[in-house]
C-alpha positions in Angstrom: 91.4 213.8 33.3 88.4 212.0 34.5 87.4 211.2 31.0 90.8 209.7 30.1 90.8 207.4 33.2 87.2 206.3 32.4 88.2 205.4 28.8 91.3 203.6 30.0 89.2 201.5 32.5 86.7 200.6 29.7 89.6 199.5 27.4 91.2 197.3 30.0 87.9 195.8 30.9 87.2 195.0 27.2 90.6 193.4 26.8 90.1 191.2 29.8 86.7 190.1 28.6 88.0 189.2 25.2 90.9 187.2 26.8 88.4 185.3 28.9 86.2 184.5 25.9 89.3 183.2 23.9 90.4 181.1 26.9 86.9 179.6 27.3 86.7 178.8 23.6 90.1 177.1 23.7 89.1 175.1 26.8 85.8 174.1 25.1 87.6 173.0 22.0 90.0 170.8 23.9 87.3 169.2 25.9 85.3 168.4 22.7 88.4 167.1 20.9 89.2 164.8 23.8 85.7 163.4 24.3 85.8 159.6 24.3 83.8 157.7 21.7 82.3 154.2 22.1 83.1 151.1 19.9 79.7 151.5 18.2 80.4 155.1 17.4 83.8 154.2 16.1 82.3 151.6 13.8 79.6 153.9 12.5 82.1 156.7 12.0 84.4 154.6 9.8 81.4 153.0 7.9 79.9 156.4 7.1 83.2 158.0 6.1 84.5 155.3 3.9 81.4 153.4 2.9 83.0 150.0 3.5 82.1 146.7 5.3 83.4 146.6 8.9 84.9 143.2 9.5 86.2 143.6 13.0 86.8 146.2 15.7 89.0 145.8 18.8 90.3 148.3 21.3 94.0 148.4 22.4 94.6 150.9 25.2 93.0 154.1 23.8 93.1 153.1 20.1 90.5 151.3 18.1 91.9 148.8 15.5 89.3 148.5 12.7 89.4 146.1 9.8 87.4 147.1 6.8 86.6 145.6 3.4 85.8 147.8 0.4 85.6 146.7 -3.2 87.5 143.4 -2.6 90.3 145.3 -0.8 91.1 145.1 2.9 92.1 148.0 5.1 93.3 148.4 8.7 92.5 151.7 10.4 93.7 153.1 13.7 91.2 155.4 15.3 91.8 157.4 18.5 89.3 156.8 21.3 89.6 160.5 22.2 87.8 162.6 19.6 87.8 159.9 16.8 91.0 161.1 15.1 92.3 158.8 12.3 95.8 157.8 13.4 96.6 155.6 10.4 94.9 154.1 7.3 96.7 151.1 5.7 95.7 148.9 2.8 96.3 145.2 3.5 96.8 142.5 0.8 94.7 140.1 2.9 93.5 139.9 6.5 94.4 136.5 7.9 91.3 134.3 8.5 91.9 134.1 12.3 91.7 137.9 12.5 88.4 138.3 10.5 85.2 138.2 12.4 83.2 135.0 11.6 79.5 134.9 11.1 77.5 133.6 14.1 75.3 130.5 14.0 72.1 132.5 13.7 73.3 134.3 10.6 74.5 130.9 9.1 71.0 129.5 9.8 69.4 132.4 7.9 71.6 131.8 4.9 70.8 128.0 4.9 67.0 128.7 5.2 67.3 131.1 2.2 69.2 128.4 0.2 67.1 125.4 1.1 63.6 124.9 2.6 63.2 122.0 5.1 64.1 121.0 8.6 67.6 121.8 9.8 68.7 118.6 11.5 72.3 119.5 12.5 74.9 122.3 12.2 78.6 122.1 13.1 81.9 123.8 12.4 84.2 122.2 9.9 87.2 122.9 7.7 86.4 122.8 4.0 89.4 123.0 1.7 91.4 125.0 4.3 88.5 127.4 4.9 86.6 127.8 8.2 83.0 126.7 7.5 79.7 125.4 8.8 78.2 122.1 7.7 74.5 121.6 7.9 72.2 118.7 7.2 68.7 119.7 6.0 65.7 117.2 5.8 63.6 117.9 2.7 60.8 115.5 2.0 62.5 112.1 1.9 65.9 113.5 1.1 68.7 114.7 3.4 70.8 117.5 1.9 74.3 118.5 3.0 75.2 122.2 2.7 78.6 123.8 3.6 78.7 127.5 4.2 81.8 129.8 4.4 82.0 131.0 8.0 83.5 134.4 7.0 81.4 135.6 4.1 78.4 133.2 4.0 79.2 131.8 0.6 77.7 128.3 -0.2 80.8 126.2 -0.7 79.1 122.8 -1.3 75.5 121.5 -1.7 74.5 117.9 -2.4 72.3 115.0 -1.3 73.8 113.3 1.7 74.2 109.9 0.0 75.2 108.2 3.2 71.8 109.1 4.6 69.5 108.5 1.6 68.0 105.0 1.6 68.1 102.8 -1.5 64.7 102.7 -3.1 63.3 99.8 -5.2 61.2 100.5 -8.3 57.5 100.2 -7.9 55.6 97.4 -9.8 54.1 100.2 -12.0 57.5 101.4 -12.9 58.8 97.9 -13.7 55.7 97.2 -15.9 56.3 100.4 -17.9 59.9 99.4 -18.5 58.9 95.9 -19.5 56.2 97.0 -21.9 58.5 99.6 -23.5 61.0 96.7 -24.2 58.3 94.1 -25.2 54.9 95.6 -26.0 52.0 93.5 -25.0 49.5 92.7 -22.2 50.9 92.0 -18.8 50.0 88.5 -17.6 51.9 88.5 -14.3 54.6 90.3 -12.2 56.7 89.0 -9.4 59.4 90.4 -7.1 62.5 88.2 -6.4 65.4 88.7 -4.0 68.7 86.9 -4.4 72.2 87.2 -2.9 73.4 89.2 -5.9 70.4 91.6 -5.8 66.7 92.0 -6.4 64.6 92.1 -9.6 61.1 92.0 -11.1 60.0 89.3 -13.5 57.3 90.7 -15.7 55.4 88.2 -18.0 53.9 89.8 -21.1 51.4 88.1 -23.5 52.3 89.0 -27.1 49.8 89.4 -30.0 51.3 86.3 -31.8 50.5 84.1 -28.7 54.0 83.9 -27.4 54.8 85.0 -23.8 57.9 87.0 -22.9 59.4 87.0 -19.4 61.3 90.3 -18.8 63.7 90.4 -15.9 64.3 94.0 -14.6 66.8 95.1 -12.0 64.7 96.4 -9.1 66.9 99.4 -8.3 68.4 100.6 -11.6 65.6 99.5 -13.9 68.0 97.8 -16.3 66.5 95.0 -18.4 68.6 92.0 -17.3 67.2 89.4 -19.7 64.2 88.4 -21.9 63.1 84.8 -22.2 60.3 83.3 -24.3 57.7 80.6 -23.6 56.3 79.3 -26.8 
C-alpha cells in the first residue's frame, strides 16, 4: 500500500514539474517575441533579409514603415516593432520624391570632389528639370565649373563651365604672330594692339621675301584674320 502511494506521489510531482517547464517555455517565447527592436535594428533586419537599398525608415505607433529599392524596383514594408514581424510587403511603381530620403550636403560634397578637383565655392539646393538637386560652383585653375547633382541618387545631371563667371581672354602677342605667319609666311617686323568701339585686334606687320610688307589684322579674341593689306 505504501509502495502504491509512493509511486502516485512521484507521478503527480513529475506531472507538475513538466507543466511548470511548459509554462515557463511559453512565457519565455512570448517575452522574446514581444521584445522591441530599434530603428537601426529594423533597418539592418530588412537590409540583411532582402539585400536591398534602404531609402527611408519612419515609425508610426508600433510599426516601422520601410521604403526599399532593389534592382530598380521600389518596395514598402511594414515591420512590427515588437519582435520584428513582417506585417506587409508591397511593391510600388514609384516612391514619390517627397517621401524618399535625400542625400545630405556632406554626401553631395563627396560626390562633387570625386567628379571635379578644385575649390568648392558654393553649394545650394535647386530644382533641375523637375528634380530636386544641388548646384555647386567649383573653382579649378582660372575656370569656374557648374555641377548639378541629383539630391536623391547622387547622379551628375549637368556639368559645364560657368560662362557667366569666366572672363573673356585676349590672345597673347605670340599667339597673334603664329596666326599671322601661318596666313602670310615671313619675318615679323612689328606688332601692335588696337582697341576700338567695335572690338580689339592685333596688327602684325610681316616682311616678305620679295620685299613687300603685309599688315595682317587679327581679331584679339577669336583669332580670325580680319584683313590683309600690302605696303609696296
